[in-house]
N, C-alpha and C positions, 0 to 999 in steps of 0.2 A: 504494500500500500504506500502510495506516495504521500509524503508529509505536506500538510497544508500550513500556511503561515498567515499571520495577521499583522497589519501595520497600524501604528498609532503615531501621532505627532504630539510632542510634548508642548504644553501650553506656554511656557516662558521662552525656552531656547529654540522652539520649533524644530527639534531634531526628530528624524524619522527612526522609530524603533520597530524592529521586526521581531515578532514573537512567534513561537510555535503555537498553532491553533489548538492543539491537544497534546496530552502527554502519554507516554508509553507506560507500561507497568514498571519497567526498570527505572524510569524517571520518578515515578511515584514512590518506589522503594527508596530511592536516594533522598527524596524530600522528606518522607516520613522517617527515614533513618536518622536524619539530622535532628528531628524532634525527639524520637525515642531514645537516642543515645544519652540524653540528659535526664531521662526519667529513671527513678530507682523504684523497683518493685520489691515490696517486702512480702514474704510468704510465711504463713504460719501453717505448720503441718495440720491437716484436717480442717483448715479454714480457707475461706476464699482469699485469693491474693489481692493486695491493694497497693496503691502507690505510696511510696515513702513520704515522710513528713517534710523533708527538706528538698523540695523541687526547685531547681535553679530557674529563676524567672527568665533568663536569657534564652530558654528553649524556644520560645515563640520567635525571637529574633533570628535564631539559627535556622529555623524552618523557613522563615521569610527569605533569608539570604540564599539558601539552597534552592528555593523555588525560583527566585529571580535568576540565579546562575543557570538553572536547567531550562528555563523558558525563553529568556532573551537571547536572540540569535545575533543581532547586530545593532549598531547605532550609526546612523548615517552611512550604512554600507560597510562599516568597519567591524570585523569579527574579533579583533585582537583587544585584549585588556578591557573587556566589556564591564566586568565588575568594578574595576578601578574607575572607569569613566562614569558609571552609575553612581559610585560613591562620591564623586566630585560634582554631581549635578545639584542644581537648586532643589530644595525640598519639594516644592510644588510639582516640578517635573517628575521627581521620583515617586511621589504619591500617586500620580496617574499610572505610572508603570506598575507599581505595587498592586494597585486596584485591578488592573487588567490581568496581571499574573495570577492573582488570587482567584479571579473568575475562572481562569483556565485550570488551575490546580484544584480548586474546591477546598473544602474543609478536610481536616484530618479524620480519616476513618479508623476507629479503634477496633 
């Protein structure tokens, strides 16, 4: 199956961002893996497993970064150093990218 792409234009800098229109299972695994690696599960023998008490709050940020890394293909045709370029964008431009990426990725399925 051929990959489909989606283009958006950032509101401030007017940069053309190319995004993957959908994700593969492998990409989903990578994105969820970034989220899950920070969760600690405590298990009590004979009882239901639960998440540990000290959950690192940066897990949401790590998932967001991994999602952006896996979905954004290029910025103004450039495929090199995409995450660095995104990190240096104005926040309003990034927020549009993040919103579009999260629409494509969806929520974490537990």
